[in-house]
TORFIMI-34948 format. One record per atom (N, C-alpha, C, O): residue in one letter; atom name; x, y, z. Coordinates in nm, 3 decimals. Layout:
<drenmis>
{drenmi a,CA,{X,Y,Z}}
...
</drenmis>
This chain:
<drenmis>
{drenmi m,N,{-6.442,2.150,4.597}}
{drenmi m,CA,{-6.574,2.202,4.565}}
{drenmi m,C,{-6.628,2.287,4.680}}
{drenmi m,O,{-6.688,2.392,4.659}}
{drenmi r,N,{-6.605,2.239,4.802}}
{drenmi r,CA,{-6.654,2.309,4.920}}
{drenmi r,C,{-6.591,2.447,4.931}}
{drenmi r,O,{-6.660,2.546,4.959}}
{drenmi e,N,{-6.458,2.455,4.910}}
{drenmi e,CA,{-6.391,2.584,4.918}}
{drenmi e,C,{-6.434,2.676,4.804}}
{drenmi e,O,{-6.442,2.798,4.823}}
{drenmi r,N,{-6.461,2.620,4.688}}
{drenmi r,CA,{-6.507,2.702,4.576}}
{drenmi r,C,{-6.642,2.765,4.607}}
{drenmi r,O,{-6.663,2.883,4.579}}
{drenmi l,N,{-6.733,2.687,4.665}}
{drenmi l,CA,{-6.862,2.742,4.706}}
{drenmi l,C,{-6.844,2.849,4.813}}
{drenmi l,O,{-6.915,2.949,4.814}}
{drenmi g,N,{-6.749,2.827,4.903}}
{drenmi g,CA,{-6.720,2.925,5.006}}
{drenmi g,C,{-6.670,3.056,4.947}}
{drenmi g,O,{-6.709,3.163,4.992}}
{drenmi t,N,{-6.585,3.047,4.846}}
{drenmi t,CA,{-6.534,3.166,4.780}}
{drenmi t,C,{-6.645,3.240,4.706}}
{drenmi t,O,{-6.650,3.363,4.707}}
{drenmi i,N,{-6.733,3.166,4.642}}
{drenmi i,CA,{-6.849,3.228,4.575}}
{drenmi i,C,{-6.937,3.297,4.678}}
{drenmi i,O,{-6.988,3.406,4.653}}
{drenmi s,N,{-6.956,3.234,4.794}}
{drenmi s,CA,{-7.036,3.295,4.900}}
{drenmi s,C,{-6.972,3.425,4.948}}
{drenmi s,O,{-7.042,3.522,4.976}}
{drenmi l,N,{-6.839,3.426,4.959}}
{drenmi l,CA,{-6.770,3.549,5.000}}
{drenmi l,C,{-6.790,3.659,4.896}}
{drenmi l,O,{-6.811,3.775,4.932}}
{drenmi a,N,{-6.784,3.624,4.769}}
{drenmi a,CA,{-6.806,3.722,4.663}}
{drenmi a,C,{-6.948,3.777,4.670}}
{drenmi a,O,{-6.969,3.898,4.653}}
{drenmi l,N,{-7.046,3.691,4.694}}
{drenmi l,CA,{-7.184,3.737,4.707}}
{drenmi l,C,{-7.202,3.823,4.832}}
{drenmi l,O,{-7.278,3.919,4.831}}
{drenmi c,N,{-7.132,3.788,4.939}}
{drenmi c,CA,{-7.136,3.867,5.061}}
{drenmi c,C,{-7.092,4.010,5.032}}
{drenmi c,O,{-7.158,4.105,5.073}}
{drenmi v,N,{-6.981,4.024,4.963}}
{drenmi v,CA,{-6.930,4.157,4.929}}
{drenmi v,C,{-7.026,4.228,4.835}}
{drenmi v,O,{-7.045,4.350,4.846}}
{drenmi f,N,{-7.086,4.155,4.743}}
{drenmi f,CA,{-7.179,4.216,4.648}}
{drenmi f,C,{-7.299,4.276,4.718}}
{drenmi f,O,{-7.343,4.385,4.682}}
{drenmi f,N,{-7.352,4.208,4.819}}
{drenmi f,CA,{-7.473,4.255,4.883}}
{drenmi f,C,{-7.450,4.365,4.986}}
{drenmi f,O,{-7.546,4.419,5.040}}
{drenmi l,N,{-7.326,4.399,5.014}}
{drenmi l,CA,{-7.303,4.515,5.098}}
{drenmi l,C,{-7.348,4.638,5.020}}
{drenmi l,O,{-7.315,4.651,4.902}}
{drenmi p,N,{-7.421,4.727,5.082}}
{drenmi p,CA,{-7.471,4.844,5.006}}
{drenmi p,C,{-7.363,4.950,4.989}}
{drenmi p,O,{-7.378,5.063,5.036}}
{drenmi l,N,{-7.256,4.913,4.921}}
{drenmi l,CA,{-7.145,5.006,4.904}}
{drenmi l,C,{-7.111,5.028,4.757}}
{drenmi l,O,{-6.995,5.017,4.719}}
{drenmi g,N,{-7.210,5.059,4.676}}
{drenmi g,CA,{-7.179,5.093,4.539}}
{drenmi g,C,{-7.257,5.018,4.434}}
{drenmi g,O,{-7.240,5.045,4.315}}
{drenmi y,N,{-7.340,4.927,4.471}}
{drenmi y,CA,{-7.418,4.854,4.373}}
{drenmi y,C,{-7.554,4.922,4.359}}
{drenmi y,O,{-7.658,4.870,4.397}}
{drenmi d,N,{-7.546,5.043,4.303}}
{drenmi d,CA,{-7.659,5.135,4.303}}
{drenmi d,C,{-7.781,5.081,4.230}}
{drenmi d,O,{-7.894,5.100,4.276}}
{drenmi l,N,{-7.762,5.017,4.118}}
{drenmi l,CA,{-7.877,4.971,4.041}}
{drenmi l,C,{-7.956,4.865,4.118}}
{drenmi l,O,{-8.078,4.875,4.129}}
{drenmi v,N,{-7.886,4.766,4.169}}
{drenmi v,CA,{-7.955,4.661,4.245}}
{drenmi v,C,{-8.017,4.721,4.370}}
{drenmi v,O,{-8.130,4.688,4.406}}
{drenmi f,N,{-7.943,4.808,4.437}}
{drenmi f,CA,{-7.993,4.872,4.558}}
{drenmi f,C,{-8.119,4.953,4.527}}
{drenmi f,O,{-8.218,4.946,4.600}}
{drenmi w,N,{-8.115,5.029,4.418}}
{drenmi w,CA,{-8.230,5.110,4.380}}
{drenmi w,C,{-8.351,5.022,4.349}}
{drenmi w,O,{-8.463,5.054,4.389}}
{drenmi m,N,{-8.328,4.910,4.278}}
{drenmi m,CA,{-8.440,4.821,4.243}}
{drenmi m,C,{-8.503,4.761,4.369}}
{drenmi m,O,{-8.626,4.753,4.379}}
{drenmi v,N,{-8.422,4.719,4.463}}
{drenmi v,CA,{-8.476,4.663,4.587}}
{drenmi v,C,{-8.549,4.771,4.666}}
{drenmi v,O,{-8.654,4.746,4.726}}
{drenmi q,N,{-8.494,4.891,4.665}}
{drenmi q,CA,{-8.561,5.001,4.736}}
{drenmi q,C,{-8.695,5.033,4.673}}
{drenmi q,O,{-8.792,5.063,4.743}}
{drenmi e,N,{-8.702,5.027,4.541}}
{drenmi e,CA,{-8.831,5.048,4.474}}
{drenmi e,C,{-8.931,4.939,4.512}}
{drenmi e,O,{-9.050,4.967,4.529}}
{drenmi l,N,{-8.884,4.816,4.526}}
{drenmi l,CA,{-8.973,4.706,4.564}}
{drenmi l,C,{-9.023,4.719,4.707}}
{drenmi l,O,{-9.141,4.695,4.736}}
{drenmi t,N,{-8.932,4.756,4.798}}
{drenmi t,CA,{-8.971,4.764,4.939}}
{drenmi t,C,{-9.036,4.897,4.975}}
{drenmi t,O,{-9.120,4.903,5.065}}
{drenmi g,N,{-8.997,5.002,4.905}}
{drenmi g,CA,{-9.052,5.134,4.935}}
{drenmi g,C,{-8.990,5.198,5.059}}
{drenmi g,O,{-9.039,5.300,5.108}}
{drenmi s,N,{-8.882,5.139,5.109}}
{drenmi s,CA,{-8.820,5.190,5.231}}
{drenmi s,C,{-8.668,5.180,5.221}}
{drenmi s,O,{-8.614,5.073,5.193}}
{drenmi y,N,{-8.602,5.292,5.244}}
{drenmi y,CA,{-8.456,5.292,5.243}}
{drenmi y,C,{-8.401,5.208,5.358}}
{drenmi y,O,{-8.309,5.128,5.338}}
{drenmi g,N,{-8.456,5.224,5.476}}
{drenmi g,CA,{-8.410,5.151,5.593}}
{drenmi g,C,{-8.424,5.000,5.577}}
{drenmi g,O,{-8.333,4.925,5.612}}
{drenmi l,N,{-8.537,4.957,5.524}}
{drenmi l,CA,{-8.559,4.814,5.501}}
{drenmi l,C,{-8.462,4.760,5.397}}
{drenmi l,O,{-8.413,4.647,5.410}}
{drenmi t,N,{-8.434,4.838,5.295}}
{drenmi t,CA,{-8.340,4.796,5.191}}
{drenmi t,C,{-8.200,4.778,5.250}}
{drenmi t,O,{-8.133,4.679,5.223}}
{drenmi i,N,{-8.156,4.875,5.329}}
{drenmi i,CA,{-8.026,4.865,5.396}}
{drenmi i,C,{-8.021,4.739,5.481}}
{drenmi i,O,{-7.924,4.663,5.476}}
{drenmi f,N,{-8.126,4.717,5.558}}
{drenmi f,CA,{-8.133,4.600,5.645}}
{drenmi f,C,{-8.123,4.471,5.563}}
{drenmi f,O,{-8.048,4.380,5.599}}
{drenmi l,N,{-8.197,4.462,5.453}}
{drenmi l,CA,{-8.194,4.342,5.369}}
{drenmi l,C,{-8.055,4.316,5.311}}
{drenmi l,O,{-8.010,4.201,5.307}}
{drenmi f,N,{-7.988,4.421,5.267}}
{drenmi f,CA,{-7.855,4.403,5.210}}
{drenmi f,C,{-7.755,4.357,5.315}}
{drenmi f,O,{-7.670,4.272,5.287}}
{drenmi y,N,{-7.765,4.411,5.435}}
{drenmi y,CA,{-7.675,4.366,5.541}}
{drenmi y,C,{-7.705,4.223,5.583}}
{drenmi y,O,{-7.613,4.146,5.612}}
{drenmi v,N,{-7.831,4.186,5.587}}
{drenmi v,CA,{-7.868,4.048,5.621}}
{drenmi v,C,{-7.816,3.952,5.515}}
{drenmi v,O,{-7.758,3.848,5.548}}
{drenmi l,N,{-7.835,3.985,5.388}}
{drenmi l,CA,{-7.784,3.899,5.280}}
{drenmi l,C,{-7.632,3.887,5.287}}
{drenmi l,O,{-7.576,3.779,5.268}}
{drenmi s,N,{-7.567,3.997,5.315}}
{drenmi s,CA,{-7.422,3.995,5.328}}
{drenmi s,C,{-7.379,3.906,5.444}}
{drenmi s,O,{-7.285,3.827,5.429}}
{drenmi a,N,{-7.446,3.916,5.557}}
{drenmi a,CA,{-7.412,3.833,5.673}}
{drenmi a,C,{-7.437,3.685,5.645}}
{drenmi a,O,{-7.359,3.600,5.686}}
{drenmi v,N,{-7.545,3.655,5.575}}
{drenmi v,CA,{-7.576,3.515,5.541}}
{drenmi v,C,{-7.465,3.456,5.454}}
{drenmi v,O,{-7.418,3.346,5.481}}
{drenmi f,N,{-7.425,3.528,5.351}}
{drenmi f,CA,{-7.321,3.476,5.262}}
{drenmi f,C,{-7.185,3.472,5.330}}
{drenmi f,O,{-7.104,3.384,5.301}}
{drenmi f,N,{-7.158,3.566,5.421}}
{drenmi f,CA,{-7.034,3.561,5.497}}
{drenmi f,C,{-7.035,3.439,5.589}}
{drenmi f,O,{-6.933,3.373,5.607}}
{drenmi g,N,{-7.150,3.410,5.646}}
{drenmi g,CA,{-7.165,3.289,5.728}}
{drenmi g,C,{-7.141,3.163,5.647}}
{drenmi g,O,{-7.075,3.070,5.694}}
{drenmi f,N,{-7.195,3.158,5.526}}
{drenmi f,CA,{-7.169,3.045,5.437}}
{drenmi f,C,{-7.020,3.030,5.409}}
{drenmi f,O,{-6.967,2.919,5.410}}
{drenmi y,N,{-6.952,3.142,5.385}}
{drenmi y,CA,{-6.808,3.139,5.359}}
{drenmi y,C,{-6.734,3.078,5.479}}
{drenmi y,O,{-6.649,2.990,5.462}}
{drenmi i,N,{-6.765,3.126,5.599}}
{drenmi i,CA,{-6.700,3.074,5.719}}
{drenmi i,C,{-6.727,2.925,5.735}}
{drenmi i,O,{-6.636,2.848,5.764}}
{drenmi y,N,{-6.851,2.886,5.715}}
{drenmi y,CA,{-6.888,2.746,5.730}}
{drenmi y,C,{-6.820,2.657,5.625}}
{drenmi y,O,{-6.765,2.552,5.658}}
{drenmi l,N,{-6.823,2.700,5.500}}
{drenmi l,CA,{-6.769,2.618,5.393}}
{drenmi l,C,{-6.616,2.609,5.395}}
{drenmi l,O,{-6.559,2.510,5.352}}
{drenmi h,N,{-6.551,2.712,5.445}}
{drenmi h,CA,{-6.405,2.711,5.455}}
{drenmi h,C,{-6.359,2.659,5.591}}
{drenmi h,O,{-6.239,2.653,5.618}}
{drenmi k,N,{-6.453,2.622,5.675}}
{drenmi k,CA,{-6.424,2.568,5.808}}
{drenmi k,C,{-6.332,2.659,5.887}}
{drenmi k,O,{-6.234,2.614,5.946}}
{drenmi k,N,{-6.364,2.787,5.888}}
{drenmi k,CA,{-6.285,2.885,5.961}}
{drenmi k,C,{-6.356,2.919,6.092}}
{drenmi k,O,{-6.479,2.926,6.098}}
{drenmi n,N,{-6.277,2.939,6.196}}
{drenmi n,CA,{-6.330,2.986,6.323}}
{drenmi n,C,{-6.286,3.131,6.338}}
{drenmi n,O,{-6.168,3.157,6.364}}
{drenmi p,N,{-6.376,3.228,6.322}}
{drenmi p,CA,{-6.336,3.368,6.322}}
{drenmi p,C,{-6.273,3.413,6.453}}
{drenmi p,O,{-6.189,3.502,6.454}}
{drenmi i,N,{-6.313,3.353,6.565}}
{drenmi i,CA,{-6.258,3.394,6.694}}
{drenmi i,C,{-6.114,3.350,6.707}}
{drenmi i,O,{-6.028,3.431,6.744}}
{drenmi s,N,{-6.085,3.224,6.678}}
{drenmi s,CA,{-5.946,3.177,6.688}}
{drenmi s,C,{-5.858,3.243,6.581}}
{drenmi s,O,{-5.741,3.270,6.605}}
{drenmi h,N,{-5.915,3.268,6.464}}
{drenmi h,CA,{-5.840,3.335,6.358}}
{drenmi h,C,{-5.800,3.476,6.403}}
{drenmi h,O,{-5.687,3.519,6.381}}
{drenmi t,N,{-5.894,3.548,6.465}}
{drenmi t,CA,{-5.866,3.683,6.514}}
{drenmi t,C,{-5.762,3.679,6.625}}
{drenmi t,O,{-5.671,3.762,6.628}}
{drenmi k,N,{-5.775,3.583,6.717}}
{drenmi k,CA,{-5.676,3.570,6.824}}
{drenmi k,C,{-5.537,3.545,6.767}}
{drenmi k,O,{-5.439,3.605,6.813}}
{drenmi d,N,{-5.527,3.459,6.668}}
{drenmi d,CA,{-5.397,3.430,6.607}}
{drenmi d,C,{-5.338,3.554,6.542}}
{drenmi d,O,{-5.218,3.579,6.555}}
{drenmi k,N,{-5.420,3.631,6.471}}
{drenmi k,CA,{-5.371,3.752,6.405}}
{drenmi k,C,{-5.326,3.856,6.506}}
{drenmi k,O,{-5.224,3.922,6.486}}
{drenmi v,N,{-5.402,3.871,6.616}}
{drenmi v,CA,{-5.365,3.968,6.720}}
{drenmi v,C,{-5.233,3.926,6.784}}
{drenmi v,O,{-5.146,4.010,6.807}}
{drenmi k,N,{-5.219,3.798,6.814}}
{drenmi k,CA,{-5.094,3.748,6.874}}
{drenmi k,C,{-4.977,3.769,6.779}}
{drenmi k,O,{-4.868,3.807,6.823}}
{drenmi e,N,{-4.999,3.744,6.651}}
{drenmi e,CA,{-4.894,3.764,6.551}}
{drenmi e,C,{-4.849,3.910,6.546}}
{drenmi e,O,{-4.729,3.938,6.544}}
{drenmi k,N,{-4.945,4.002,6.545}}
{drenmi k,CA,{-4.912,4.146,6.542}}
{drenmi k,C,{-4.842,4.188,6.671}}
{drenmi k,O,{-4.747,4.267,6.668}}
{drenmi k,N,{-4.889,4.136,6.783}}
{drenmi k,CA,{-4.828,4.168,6.912}}
{drenmi k,C,{-4.682,4.124,6.914}}
{drenmi k,O,{-4.595,4.198,6.961}}
{drenmi d,N,{-4.654,4.005,6.862}}
{drenmi d,CA,{-4.517,3.955,6.856}}
{drenmi d,C,{-4.431,4.041,6.763}}
{drenmi d,O,{-4.313,4.066,6.791}}
{drenmi q,N,{-4.489,4.087,6.652}}
{drenmi q,CA,{-4.415,4.174,6.560}}
{drenmi q,C,{-4.379,4.306,6.628}}
{drenmi q,O,{-4.267,4.355,6.612}}
{drenmi i,N,{-4.473,4.362,6.702}}
{drenmi i,CA,{-4.448,4.489,6.770}}
{drenmi i,C,{-4.341,4.471,6.878}}
{drenmi i,O,{-4.251,4.554,6.891}}
{drenmi k,N,{-4.350,4.362,6.954}}
{drenmi k,CA,{-4.249,4.335,7.057}}
{drenmi k,C,{-4.110,4.321,6.996}}
{drenmi k,O,{-4.013,4.374,7.050}}
{drenmi s,N,{-4.102,4.251,6.885}}
{drenmi s,CA,{-3.971,4.231,6.822}}
{drenmi s,C,{-3.914,4.362,6.770}}
{drenmi s,O,{-3.792,4.381,6.772}}
{drenmi k,N,{-3.997,4.453,6.723}}
{drenmi k,CA,{-3.948,4.584,6.676}}
{drenmi k,C,{-3.894,4.666,6.791}}
{drenmi k,O,{-3.792,4.733,6.777}}
{drenmi f,N,{-3.963,4.662,6.907}}
{drenmi f,CA,{-3.915,4.737,7.022}}
{drenmi f,C,{-3.786,4.678,7.077}}
{drenmi f,O,{-3.700,4.751,7.124}}
{drenmi k,N,{-3.772,4.546,7.072}}
{drenmi k,CA,{-3.649,4.483,7.119}}
{drenmi k,C,{-3.532,4.522,7.031}}
{drenmi k,O,{-3.421,4.543,7.081}}
{drenmi k,N,{-3.554,4.533,6.900}}
{drenmi k,CA,{-3.448,4.573,6.808}}
{drenmi k,C,{-3.403,4.717,6.834}}
{drenmi k,O,{-3.285,4.747,6.825}}
{drenmi k,N,{-3.500,4.806,6.868}}
{drenmi k,CA,{-3.468,4.946,6.894}}
{drenmi k,C,{-3.390,4.962,7.023}}
{drenmi k,O,{-3.307,5.053,7.034}}
{drenmi e,N,{-3.414,4.876,7.123}}
{drenmi e,CA,{-3.345,4.885,7.250}}
{drenmi e,C,{-3.199,4.845,7.238}}
{drenmi e,O,{-3.115,4.895,7.313}}
{drenmi l,N,{-3.168,4.756,7.146}}
{drenmi l,CA,{-3.031,4.711,7.129}}
{drenmi l,C,{-2.952,4.817,7.062}}
{drenmi l,O,{-2.832,4.799,7.038}}
</drenmis>
C-alpha cells in the first residue's frame, strides 16, 4: 500500500510540472492572476509530491545518485580496458 501511494505521488508530481497541462495551468493562472505565481505553485506541488514519493518508497536520493554514478563510472572504465587490450 505504501509503495502504491508513492507511485501515485510520483504521477501527481509529474502532472503538476507545468509542461503541457495547459487547461489546468490556465485555470490556476486565471485564479491567481499571475503567470509567475502559477509557475511557482506548480513547481511547489511537484516538489511536494516528489517528496512524498521519496518518503513512501524509502529512497535516499543522495545514495541512489552516488550508486548510479559509480555504476556508470565502472561501465566507462570497463569499456576503456576492453579497447586497450
